[in-house]
N, C-alpha and C positions, 0 to 999 in steps of 0.2 A: 229431498231438497231440490228446488228448482233453480233456474239460472238467474232469477231476479236478484238484484243486488241489495242486500241489507247491510249498508256500511256501518261500521261501529265507531266512527269518529263523532264527534261532537261538535255540539255548540262548542264552538271554541269557548264558547262557553261550552261552544259547541263545538266546537268546532273544535276539534278539533279533537279527537282523542286529546287527552290532557298532555300537554308538552311544556309543563313548567314546574317549578319547585321552590321550596324555601331553604334557607341555609342549614336548617336543622336536619335536612334529609340525608346528608352525607353519611355513608357507612364507613367505619373504620376499616383499614386495609385487611386485617386479619379476621374480620367479623363475617361469618357465614350468613348467607341469605338465600331464600328460596325464590323460584320464579314468581310465584303468586305474590310474595312480599314485595318484590320489585315492581310488579304491575300495580299493586295497590298503593305504593308510595308515589308512583308517577301519576296516578289517578287522584289520590287524596290531596297531594300537595297542590295540584292545580285547582281543584274544585274549592277546597276549604269549606267553610260554612256558608259563605255567600260571595257573589261577585257582580260587578257591573262593568260593561265594556262597550267600547265603540270600535267598529271594525270596517274594513272594506274588502270587498270581494271583486277580483278581476277575472273575467272569463276570456280566455284567448282562443281564437279559432284562426285558421289560415287566412280568412278574408275579413274578419272583423274582431272587435274587442269591446267588451261592455264592463263598466264598473258599477257595482251596487254597494251602498253604505247601509250600516245597520247598527242597532243597539242590542245588547243582550243582557239578561239578568238571570242569575241562577241562585237557588237556595238548596243546599245539600245535593243529594242525588235525584230527588224526586220532583223538583220544580224548576222549570226554566221557561223563559219567554224571549223571543226574537222579534224585533220590530224593524221592518225595512224603512229607511229614511230617504233613500234616493236610488234611482232617478225618479222624477215626478210620476212616470207611468206606473211605477210599483210602490210609491210611497204609501205607508199606512198598512200594508200587508203585514200580518203578524202570525206567529206560530206560538202555541202554548202547550206545555206539558205539565200535567199533574199526575203523579204516580205513573200508572201505565196508560193513561189516556192522553191523547193529542188532538188539538184542534187547530184549524187554520182560518183566520179572518180575512175575508176578501172585500175591502171597502167598495170596490168598483161595482160590485153586484149586491152589496149589502147582505152578505151571506157568511155564516159560520159553518164550516165543514168539519165534522168529526172524522178524524182520519183512521181508516182501518189498516191492518198490516200490509195489505197489498199496495196501498198508497204510499207507505213508508219507503218502498223501493224505488219510487219515481224520482226523476231528476228535480233538483231544487233550483228554481229561478234560472233555468237554462244552463246550469253549471254541471261540473263533473261530480258534484256532491249529490247525495240523495236526502230526501226529506229526514230520514233517520239521523243523518249527520248533524242536522240543525236542531234536533230536539233529543237526540241521544236516547232513543227508546231501548236499544240493546246495550248490554254491559260486557266489556271485555274481562271484568273481574268475575261476574256471576255466571255468564253464559258460556265460558270457555275453560278448558283445562290448560294449564301452563307447564312448559318444560324449558328449563334453562339449558341451552345447547353448549354454549362456550362464550368466552370473551373474545371480542375482535376489535381491530383498529378501524375506525371510520373517520376519515379526515384527520383531525387533530385530537380525536376523542377515543378513549377506550370505552367499549359498550358491551352490555350484556346482550347476547342474541337469544331471543325467547321465541319458542314456537307455541302458538295457540291453536288448539283444535276444539271444535264446538262440542258441547255436551249433548247427549242424546236428545234431551227434551227441549233444548234451546231453539228459539224462533229466529234462527239465523241461517244463512245459506252458504257461508264461506267454508270451504273444505279445509283451509289452513290460513293462518296469519303469522308472518314473521315480523318481529319488532326489534329494532336496535335502541336500547336505552342507555344513555350516558351513566357511567358508574359513579361519577362525582355529583351530579345535580339531578339524576333521574329524569332527564329530558328524553322525550321519544323523538329521535332524530330521523328515523326511517322506518316505515311500515309497509309491508307488501301483503296484498290480499290476493288469495288464490281461490279458484272455484273448486267444486268437488271433483273436478277431473285433473286437478293439479296445475291448471293454467293460470298464469299471472293476469290479474284483472286490473289492479290499480297500484300505483306507489304514492305514498304520502311522505314528503320530506320537510322536516322542521328545521328552519334556518334563522339567521339574524338574531342570535342569542344576546339579550341585553337585560338590564334592570328595568323593570316596569311594575308599578304597584308594590314596590317593596320586595319583589321576588325576581329570580333570575328566570327569564322564560325565552322560549323560541317565539319571536314576534311575527314570524312569517311562515306559512306552510304552503307548499306547492303540491297539488294533486295531478298526477299524470296518468291517464288511462293507457293501458299497455297496448290496446288495439288501435289507438288513434294517436300516434306519437307526435303529431303537430298540435294536438289540443292540450290545454292545461288550465287549471283554476288556481288562482293565487289568493290566499286569505292572509290579511295583515291586521294586527292589532294596532290601533292608533292610540288607545288608552285602556287601561284596566285597573279596577280597584277591587281589593279583597276585603272581606269583613265588613261589607256595607250593611246598613240597616234595612233588612227586608223581612216581611212576614209572609206566611202562607196566604193571607188575605190579598196580597198583591197579585197573586197568580190566579186570576179569575177570567172567565170569558168576558164579563162586563168590562174589566180593566184592559183586556187585550184590544178592545174596540177604541179605547180612548187614551192609552198610554202614549206619552210623547218622548 
């Protein structure tokens, strides 16, 4: 594994590693649960069968700040689309994932780029996110082994602390991931990404828990790079709908060029 960063977050659709739940997800106090089951619940409850969302991303640097708005659509684990709606300089840029293939539409140069694995580790729109965050090519369920370490208190929440280590054949470069998942709603509240040398690279913090789209979700996520403490990227849901009517035919290169 090399040092390039294959982040496992997502579109909140992407984005976000999943950090939401529905009310049916709560586990009874005496019910045992494995680390993998916890991870799956936090993932499945967020994704559902389909979703549509509007979001904004704010990139903060010591001397400047930039806000990007976007729309996202997801269908199961295999289909997602992200459309940049602002600012004007980036409007119309889109990302599409179908199964394991990813494309980027750049209207300024009238070009569709099929993204290879090395491109997935590049920064997304000048933020602390990577391309993989926005289309979620990697999977914390399939690509990692999971170990439940203990329960810990995090703010007002009791959380499962889970350690993820990559499987031998997984196309990821993290040496280790730690996730704190709320025991009540299975919200991913804090995630730490470490490289193969055990050095902390990024922290993802899920905040602003509220009802949206009929579910309890963390509507804001803050990404903090460990080596640049004055930098951060903030992702915020403005609206999200679950169970929307979407078909596989929506997720095409042709539609990526014209979706609004």
